[in-house]
C-alpha positions as CSV (number, residue, x, y, z in Angstrom):
1,X,-210.0,159.9,128.8
2,X,-210.4,158.3,132.3
3,X,-208.6,157.6,135.3
4,X,-208.8,154.2,136.8
5,X,-208.3,153.6,140.4
6,X,-207.4,149.8,141.3
7,X,-205.5,147.6,143.6
8,X,-202.4,145.5,142.5
9,X,-201.7,142.0,143.3
10,X,-199.9,143.0,146.5
11,X,-202.9,145.0,147.7
12,X,-201.5,148.3,147.0
13,X,-203.4,151.3,145.6
14,X,-202.5,152.3,141.8
15,X,-204.1,154.4,139.2
16,X,-203.7,154.6,135.3
17,X,-205.0,157.1,132.7
18,X,-206.7,155.5,129.7
19,X,-207.1,157.1,126.4
20,X,-210.5,156.8,124.4
21,X,-209.0,153.8,122.4
22,X,-208.3,152.0,125.5
23,X,-204.3,152.5,125.6
24,X,-202.8,153.4,129.0
25,X,-201.1,156.7,128.4
26,X,-199.8,157.3,132.2
27,X,-199.8,155.4,135.4
28,X,-198.9,155.8,138.9
29,X,-195.5,153.7,138.6
30,X,-195.8,153.1,142.3
31,X,-198.3,151.5,144.8
32,X,-199.9,153.5,147.6
33,X,-200.8,152.1,150.8
34,X,-203.8,154.3,151.4
35,X,-206.5,155.0,148.8
36,X,-206.5,158.8,149.7
37,X,-202.8,159.2,148.8
38,X,-203.5,157.4,145.5
39,X,-206.4,159.9,144.8
40,X,-204.0,162.6,145.7
41,X,-201.7,161.5,143.1
42,X,-204.4,161.5,140.5
43,X,-205.3,165.0,141.7
44,X,-201.7,166.0,141.1
45,X,-201.6,164.9,137.6
46,X,-204.9,166.6,136.7
47,X,-203.7,169.8,138.1
48,X,-200.5,169.6,136.0
49,X,-202.4,170.5,132.9
50,X,-201.4,174.0,133.5
51,X,-197.7,173.0,133.9
52,X,-195.0,174.5,131.6
53,X,-193.4,172.2,128.9
54,X,-189.6,172.6,129.1
55,X,-187.5,171.3,126.2
56,X,-184.6,169.6,128.1
57,X,-182.8,169.1,124.9
58,X,-182.1,173.0,124.5
59,X,-178.9,173.8,125.9
60,X,-178.3,177.3,127.4
61,X,-175.0,178.8,126.7
């Protein structure tokens, strides 16, 4: 997998995460004005590997 940092047609910074097969598995969903902010977004996603998985379909009575 790899993160790709790029500029969109409006000049904003975006990122996308590509799997080995070339498919995009995640993206920034918004443009950033500054490259540094876009890189920070990538760092947040990388750091989320330790985040818990919560099944929101389970209801607590």
